C-alpha positions as CSV (number, residue, x, y, z in Angstrom):
1,X,16.8,1.3,3.8
2,X,16.2,3.3,1.0
3,X,12.6,1.3,0.1
4,X,12.0,2.9,3.9
5,X,13.3,6.2,3.2
6,X,11.0,6.4,0.0
7,X,8.0,5.7,2.1
8,X,8.9,8.3,4.7
9,X,9.7,10.8,1.8
10,X,6.2,9.9,0.7
11,X,4.4,10.2,4.1
12,X,6.1,13.7,3.7
13,X,4.0,14.6,1.3
14,X,1.1,13.8,2.2
15,X,-1.7,16.3,1.5
16,X,-4.5,13.9,3.2
17,X,-6.0,11.8,5.5
18,X,-6.1,9.4,2.5
19,X,-2.6,9.5,2.2
20,X,-1.9,8.3,5.6
21,X,-4.1,5.7,4.7
22,X,-2.2,5.1,1.9
23,X,1.3,4.6,4.1
24,X,-0.2,2.0,6.8
25,X,-0.8,-0.1,3.7
26,X,2.5,0.8,2.3
27,X,4.7,0.5,5.3
28,X,2.5,-3.2,6.1
29,X,3.6,-4.4,2.8
30,X,7.5,-3.4,3.7
31,X,7.4,-5.1,6.9
32,X,5.6,-7.7,6.1
33,X,2.8,-7.9,9.4
34,X,-0.6,-8.0,9.7
35,X,-1.1,-4.4,10.3
36,X,0.2,-0.7,11.0
37,X,-2.5,2.0,12.8
38,X,-2.2,5.3,13.4
39,X,-4.5,6.6,16.0
40,X,-4.8,10.1,17.2
41,X,-6.9,12.6,19.5
42,X,-6.8,16.3,18.5
43,X,-6.6,19.4,20.6
44,X,-10.7,19.7,20.2
45,X,-11.2,15.7,21.7
46,X,-12.3,14.3,18.1
47,X,-10.7,10.4,17.5
48,X,-9.3,9.5,14.1
49,X,-7.5,6.7,13.0
50,X,-5.3,5.7,9.9
51,X,-4.8,1.5,9.5
52,X,-4.6,-1.8,7.8
53,X,-7.2,-3.2,10.6
54,X,-10.5,-4.8,9.0
55,X,-13.5,-2.4,8.9
56,X,-15.4,-5.2,10.9
57,X,-13.0,-4.8,13.9
58,X,-13.2,-1.5,13.3
59,X,-16.9,-1.4,13.7
60,X,-17.3,-3.8,16.3
61,X,-14.5,-1.3,18.8
62,X,-17.0,1.4,18.2
63,X,-20.3,-0.7,18.9
64,X,-18.9,-2.0,22.2
65,X,-17.1,0.8,23.4
66,X,-13.8,-1.3,23.9
67,X,-12.1,2.4,23.8
68,X,-13.0,2.6,27.2
69,X,-11.6,-0.5,28.9
70,X,-8.6,-0.9,26.2
71,X,-5.4,-2.2,27.9
72,X,-3.4,-0.6,25.1
73,X,-5.1,2.8,25.4
74,X,-4.4,2.8,29.2
75,X,-1.3,1.2,29.6
76,X,0.2,3.5,26.4
77,X,-1.6,7.1,28.1
78,X,0.6,6.4,31.5
79,X,4.0,6.0,29.2
80,X,6.2,8.0,27.2
81,X,8.0,5.2,25.7
82,X,7.3,2.3,23.1
83,X,5.7,-0.5,24.9
84,X,5.4,-4.6,23.5
85,X,1.9,-5.6,24.4
86,X,2.9,-8.3,26.1
87,X,4.3,-5.4,28.9
88,X,0.7,-5.0,29.2
89,X,-1.6,-6.0,31.9
90,X,-4.0,-8.2,30.9
91,X,-5.1,-10.2,33.7
92,X,-8.3,-8.8,33.9
93,X,-10.9,-11.2,32.2
94,X,-13.1,-8.3,30.4
95,X,-9.1,-8.0,29.3
96,X,-8.9,-11.6,27.7
97,X,-11.8,-11.4,26.3
98,X,-11.0,-8.4,24.4
99,X,-7.4,-10.1,23.3
100,X,-9.0,-12.8,22.3
101,X,-11.8,-11.3,20.3
102,X,-9.3,-9.0,18.6
103,X,-7.6,-11.8,17.6
104,X,-9.9,-13.5,15.6
105,X,-10.7,-10.0,14.1
106,X,-7.0,-10.6,12.4
107,X,-5.3,-8.1,14.7
108,X,-2.6,-10.6,15.6
109,X,-1.2,-11.7,18.4
110,X,1.5,-9.4,19.0
111,X,1.5,-5.5,19.4
112,X,3.6,-2.8,19.7
113,X,2.9,0.8,20.4
114,X,4.7,4.1,20.4
115,X,3.0,6.9,22.3
116,X,3.1,10.3,21.0
117,X,2.0,13.7,22.5
118,X,1.7,16.9,20.9
119,X,0.5,20.8,21.7
120,X,-2.2,21.4,23.6
121,X,-3.2,18.2,24.9
122,X,-3.3,16.1,21.2
123,X,-2.5,12.4,22.2
124,X,-1.7,9.2,19.3
125,X,-0.8,6.1,19.2
126,X,1.1,4.4,16.2
127,X,1.4,0.4,16.2
128,X,2.4,-2.3,14.8
129,X,0.6,-5.3,14.5
130,X,1.6,-9.6,13.7
131,X,0.7,-13.5,14.3
132,X,4.3,-15.2,15.5
133,X,6.3,-16.0,18.3
134,X,7.2,-14.0,21.3
135,X,10.6,-14.2,20.1
136,X,9.8,-13.3,16.7
137,X,8.6,-10.2,18.0
138,X,11.6,-9.3,20.1
139,X,13.7,-9.7,17.0
140,X,11.5,-7.6,14.9
141,X,11.4,-5.0,17.8
142,X,15.1,-5.3,18.0
143,X,15.6,-4.3,14.4
144,X,12.9,-2.0,13.3
145,X,11.9,0.0,16.6
146,X,14.3,2.9,15.8
147,X,12.9,3.2,12.5
148,X,9.3,2.9,14.0
149,X,9.7,5.6,15.9
150,X,10.9,7.9,13.5
151,X,8.0,6.9,11.1
152,X,5.3,7.3,14.5
153,X,6.3,10.8,13.9
154,X,6.1,11.9,10.9
155,X,3.0,10.6,11.1
156,X,1.7,12.6,14.1
157,X,3.6,15.8,12.2
158,X,1.2,15.3,9.4
159,X,-1.3,15.3,11.9
160,X,-1.0,18.1,13.3
161,X,-0.5,19.9,9.8
162,X,-3.9,18.7,9.1
163,X,-5.5,20.1,12.3
164,X,-3.7,23.0,11.8
165,X,-6.2,24.1,8.8
166,X,-4.3,22.6,5.7
167,X,-6.6,23.9,2.9
168,X,-6.0,20.9,1.2
169,X,-8.2,18.8,3.6
170,X,-11.3,21.7,3.6
171,X,-14.5,20.0,3.9
172,X,-16.7,20.3,0.2
173,X,-20.2,20.1,-0.3
174,X,-22.9,16.9,-0.1
175,X,-25.7,16.0,-2.2
176,X,-29.0,16.3,-0.1
177,X,-29.5,12.6,0.2
178,X,-25.5,12.3,1.6
179,X,-26.7,14.8,4.0
180,X,-29.0,13.1,5.1
181,X,-27.1,9.5,5.4
182,X,-24.9,11.4,7.6
183,X,-27.3,13.4,9.7
184,X,-29.0,10.0,10.7
185,X,-25.9,8.6,11.4
186,X,-25.1,11.2,13.8
187,X,-28.6,11.2,15.1
188,X,-27.3,7.3,16.0
189,X,-29.6,5.5,13.9
190,X,-28.4,1.9,12.8
191,X,-27.6,1.9,8.8
192,X,-31.2,-0.4,8.9
193,X,-33.2,2.5,10.5
194,X,-31.5,5.4,8.5
195,X,-32.2,3.4,4.9
196,X,-36.2,3.1,6.5
197,X,-36.4,6.6,7.4
198,X,-35.2,7.4,3.5
199,X,-37.2,4.7,1.9
200,X,-34.4,3.0,0.6
201,X,-32.0,-0.2,0.3
202,X,-29.0,-0.6,2.6
203,X,-27.3,-0.8,-0.2
204,X,-28.2,2.3,-1.8
205,X,-27.4,4.0,2.2
206,X,-24.3,2.3,1.8
207,X,-23.2,4.1,-1.5
208,X,-24.3,7.5,0.1
209,X,-22.2,7.1,2.8
210,X,-19.1,6.1,0.9
211,X,-19.6,8.8,-1.4
212,X,-19.7,11.0,1.6
213,X,-16.7,9.4,3.4
214,X,-14.4,10.0,0.0
215,X,-15.5,13.7,0.0
216,X,-14.7,14.4,3.2
217,X,-11.7,12.3,3.2
218,X,-12.5,10.4,6.1
219,X,-11.0,6.9,6.9
220,X,-14.4,5.2,8.2
221,X,-17.9,6.1,8.5
222,X,-17.1,7.2,12.4
223,X,-14.8,9.4,11.1
224,X,-16.6,10.9,7.9
225,X,-19.6,12.3,10.8
226,X,-17.3,13.5,12.7
227,X,-15.9,15.6,10.2
228,X,-19.5,16.8,9.3
229,X,-20.2,17.5,12.4
230,X,-17.2,19.4,13.1
231,X,-17.0,21.5,10.7
232,X,-20.7,22.6,10.4
233,X,-22.2,20.7,7.4
234,X,-24.4,18.9,9.3
235,X,-26.4,20.0,12.8
236,X,-28.0,17.2,15.0
């Protein structure tokens, strides 16, 4: 319990999105489970995430536009209480295929999601995942469900603080090359196409993208593009 209290105190001191990312990693280690993820939609409809899913799965999820059919998103949007993924409807062919693909990307065969709602239409999901039997997962939820609820709301409080314009998370200036790289991605170019337009290698492009992501305090490339667009750093 003392360790968990320290983790929560650290989360309360978070000064930016990278701190939320670190918190998900710390919590995953604390609970010794596969993943911890916090995903939210702010009042402007922008979607962000902090979590331990692999970048390959995040890219695949976005590439396939799984947001439009994800049973977890749809199931939790209609609920106000935590959901064991086994309670969701996975009967459809597309849903079953999605679930199996998620498992191949290391998401885990178990999930527990806490839906959270904030002011002005803000909506968030806090999720824990693991690979284990149904009985072991039920035991985990029984033992930790109350603490996970507290943690989920602490994440959301921080997200709302950042959304309200905390000066600590204002976006910095990007270099000309970083701006060009982010602009091409915002226009829908693939990395290969963007690298070709800039006449650089994909490896060099990745360096510029990662530099921009860190400067923007973004959790992944999609988040970086969204932040650059919403702040007016790039215009398409």
